[in-house]
C-alpha positions as CSV (number, residue, x, y, z in Angstrom):
1,M,48.5,98.2,45.7
2,L,50.0,100.9,47.8
3,N,49.6,104.5,46.9
4,D,52.6,106.9,46.7
5,H,51.9,108.4,50.1
6,E,51.9,104.9,51.8
7,V,55.1,104.0,50.0
8,K,56.7,107.3,51.2
9,R,55.7,106.5,54.8
10,I,57.1,103.0,54.6
11,I,60.4,104.3,53.1
12,E,60.6,107.0,55.9
13,A,59.8,104.4,58.5
14,I,62.6,102.1,57.1
15,T,65.0,105.1,57.0
16,D,64.1,106.0,60.6
17,Y,64.6,102.4,61.6
18,K,68.0,102.3,59.9
19,E,69.0,105.5,61.7
20,L,67.8,104.1,65.1
21,I,69.9,100.9,64.5
22,H,72.9,103.1,63.6
23,Q,72.4,105.2,66.7
24,S,71.9,102.1,68.8
25,S,75.1,100.7,67.5
26,T,76.9,103.9,68.3
27,V,75.5,104.1,71.8
28,R,76.4,100.5,72.4
29,D,80.0,101.2,71.2
30,Q,80.2,104.2,73.5
31,L,78.8,102.1,76.4
32,D,81.4,99.4,75.8
33,S,84.1,102.0,75.7
34,L,82.8,103.5,79.0
35,Q,82.7,100.1,80.6
36,R,86.3,99.3,79.6
37,R,87.4,102.7,80.9
38,W,85.4,102.1,84.2
39,N,87.1,98.7,84.6
40,G,90.5,100.3,83.9
41,L,89.9,103.0,86.5
42,R,88.7,100.4,89.0
43,Q,91.9,98.4,88.6
44,E,94.0,101.5,88.9
45,R,92.1,102.4,92.1
46,D,92.6,98.9,93.5
47,K,96.4,99.2,92.8
48,L,96.5,102.6,94.5
49,R,94.6,101.3,97.5
50,T,96.9,98.3,97.8
51,G,99.9,100.7,97.7
52,L,98.3,103.0,100.2
53,D,97.6,100.1,102.5
54,T,101.2,99.0,102.3
55,I,102.5,102.6,103.0
56,H,100.0,102.9,105.9
57,T,101.2,99.6,107.4
58,T,104.8,100.6,107.0
59,L,104.2,104.0,108.6
60,S,102.4,102.4,111.5
61,Q,105.3,100.0,112.1
62,M,107.8,102.9,111.8
63,R,105.7,104.9,114.4
64,A,105.7,101.9,116.8
65,D,109.4,101.4,116.3
66,Y,110.1,105.1,116.8
67,Q,108.0,105.1,120.0
68,G,109.8,102.0,121.3
69,M,113.2,103.6,120.5
70,V,112.2,106.9,122.3
71,K,111.1,104.9,125.3
72,S,114.4,102.9,125.3
73,M,116.4,106.1,125.1
74,T,114.4,107.6,127.9
75,D,114.8,104.5,130.0
76,L,118.6,104.4,129.2
77,S,119.0,108.1,130.1
78,A,117.2,107.6,133.4
79,T,119.4,104.5,134.1
80,E,122.6,106.4,133.2
81,D,121.5,109.3,135.6
82,N,120.8,106.7,138.3
83,V,124.1,105.0,137.8
84,L,126.0,108.3,137.8
85,D,124.2,109.3,141.1
86,N,125.1,105.9,142.6
87,V,128.8,106.3,141.5
88,K,129.0,109.8,143.0
89,F,127.4,108.5,146.3
90,L,129.9,105.6,146.4
91,V,132.9,107.9,145.7
92,D,131.7,110.2,148.5
93,E,131.3,107.3,150.9
94,L,134.7,105.9,149.9
95,T,136.3,109.3,150.4
96,S,134.7,109.7,153.8
97,L,135.8,106.2,154.8
98,L,139.4,106.8,153.6
99,K,139.5,110.1,155.6
100,K,138.3,108.3,158.8
101,H,140.9,105.6,158.5
102,Q,143.8,107.6,157.2
103,E,146.8,107.4,159.6
104,P,148.2,110.7,160.7
105,Q,151.6,111.2,159.2
106,P,154.3,112.2,161.7
107,V,155.7,115.7,161.1
108,S,159.5,116.3,161.7
109,S,160.8,119.4,163.5
110,N,161.4,121.2,160.2
111,G,157.8,120.8,159.1
112,V,158.4,118.0,156.6
113,M,156.6,114.7,156.9
114,A,158.8,111.8,157.8
115,R,158.6,108.6,155.9
Protein backbone atom coordinates (compact mmCIF):
# COMPACT_ATOMS: atom_id res chain seq x y z
CA MET A 1 0.00 0.00 0.00
CA LEU A 2 0.94 3.57 -0.59
CA ASN A 3 1.17 6.02 2.21
CA ASP A 4 -0.49 9.47 2.09
CA HIS A 5 2.68 11.26 1.15
CA GLU A 6 3.29 9.00 -1.88
CA VAL A 7 -0.35 9.38 -2.97
CA LYS A 8 -0.01 13.17 -2.74
CA ARG A 9 3.15 13.06 -4.83
CA ILE A 10 1.46 10.88 -7.46
CA ILE A 11 -1.58 13.23 -7.58
CA GLU A 12 0.75 16.25 -7.89
CA ALA A 13 2.69 14.50 -10.65
CA ILE A 14 -0.57 13.71 -12.50
CA THR A 15 -1.72 17.31 -12.05
CA ASP A 16 1.64 18.61 -13.32
CA TYR A 17 1.43 16.21 -16.27
CA LYS A 18 -2.12 17.42 -17.12
CA GLU A 19 -0.90 21.02 -16.93
CA LEU A 20 2.04 20.22 -19.24
CA ILE A 21 -0.32 18.55 -21.73
CA HIS A 22 -2.60 21.60 -21.61
CA GLN A 23 0.36 23.98 -22.09
CA SER A 24 1.70 21.79 -24.88
CA SER A 25 -1.68 21.90 -26.61
CA THR A 26 -1.81 25.70 -26.21
CA VAL A 27 1.72 26.09 -27.56
CA ARG A 28 0.89 23.79 -30.48
CA ASP A 29 -2.22 25.87 -31.29
CA GLN A 30 -0.13 29.05 -31.14
CA LEU A 31 2.49 27.46 -33.37
CA ASP A 32 -0.16 26.42 -35.90
CA SER A 33 -1.57 29.95 -35.85
CA LEU A 34 1.90 31.42 -36.39
CA GLN A 35 2.57 29.03 -39.26
CA ARG A 36 -0.71 30.01 -40.94
CA ARG A 37 0.14 33.69 -40.47
CA TRP A 38 3.65 33.10 -41.81
CA ASN A 39 2.28 31.35 -44.90
CA GLY A 40 -0.22 34.16 -45.43
CA LEU A 41 2.54 36.77 -45.18
CA ARG A 42 4.72 34.80 -47.58
CA GLN A 43 1.89 34.61 -50.13
CA GLU A 44 1.25 38.34 -49.74
CA ARG A 45 4.97 39.05 -50.18
CA ASP A 46 5.06 36.90 -53.34
CA LYS A 47 2.07 38.78 -54.78
CA LEU A 48 3.73 42.11 -54.00
CA ARG A 49 7.00 40.94 -55.54
CA THR A 50 5.18 39.86 -58.70
CA GLY A 51 3.43 43.24 -58.90
CA LEU A 52 6.71 45.05 -58.30
CA ASP A 53 8.44 43.00 -61.00
CA THR A 54 5.64 43.90 -63.41
CA ILE A 55 5.94 47.59 -62.57
CA HIS A 56 9.73 47.42 -62.92
CA THR A 57 9.42 45.78 -66.34
CA THR A 58 6.87 48.38 -67.44
CA LEU A 59 9.02 51.25 -66.21
CA SER A 60 12.09 49.82 -67.95
CA GLN A 61 10.15 49.55 -71.21
CA MET A 62 8.79 53.09 -70.79
CA ARG A 63 12.31 54.37 -70.19
CA ALA A 64 13.59 52.64 -73.31
CA ASP A 65 10.63 53.98 -75.33
CA TYR A 66 11.20 57.49 -73.96
CA GLN A 67 14.90 57.39 -74.81
CA GLY A 68 14.06 56.17 -78.31
CA MET A 69 11.54 58.96 -78.78
CA VAL A 70 14.01 61.60 -77.54
CA LYS A 71 16.61 60.27 -79.97
CA SER A 72 14.09 60.33 -82.80
CA MET A 73 13.09 63.90 -81.93
CA THR A 74 16.74 64.95 -81.79
CA ASP A 75 17.45 63.25 -85.12
CA LEU A 76 14.33 64.82 -86.66
CA SER A 77 15.27 68.26 -85.38
CA ALA A 78 18.79 67.92 -86.79
CA THR A 79 17.35 66.73 -90.11
CA GLU A 80 14.90 69.66 -90.20
CA ASP A 81 17.76 72.09 -89.53
CA ASN A 82 19.82 70.46 -92.27
CA VAL A 83 16.92 70.59 -94.75
CA LEU A 84 16.26 74.24 -93.89
CA ASP A 85 19.94 75.09 -94.42
CA ASN A 86 19.87 73.27 -97.78
CA VAL A 87 16.69 75.09 -98.84
CA LYS A 88 18.25 78.45 -97.93
CA PHE A 89 21.39 77.55 -99.86
CA LEU A 90 19.36 76.52 -102.92
CA VAL A 91 17.24 79.69 -102.79
CA ASP A 92 20.41 81.78 -102.60
CA GLU A 93 21.92 79.87 -105.53
CA LEU A 94 18.72 80.22 -107.56
CA THR A 95 18.52 83.93 -106.79
CA SER A 96 22.14 84.36 -107.84
CA LEU A 97 21.55 82.44 -111.08
CA LEU A 98 18.42 84.44 -111.84
CA LYS A 99 20.29 87.70 -111.32
CA LYS A 100 23.06 86.58 -113.68
CA HIS A 101 20.66 85.58 -116.45
CA GLN A 102 18.14 88.33 -116.05
CA GLU A 103 17.82 90.35 -119.25
CA PRO A 104 18.24 94.08 -118.86
CA GLN A 105 14.95 95.89 -119.48
CA PRO A 106 15.13 98.76 -121.98
CA VAL A 107 14.34 102.08 -120.39
CA SER A 108 12.35 104.71 -122.37
CA SER A 109 13.28 108.37 -122.51
CA ASN A 110 10.78 109.23 -119.78
CA GLY A 111 12.38 106.70 -117.35
CA VAL A 112 9.62 104.08 -117.66
CA MET A 113 10.51 100.60 -118.72
CA ALA A 114 9.21 99.63 -122.13
CA ARG A 115 7.42 96.39 -122.62
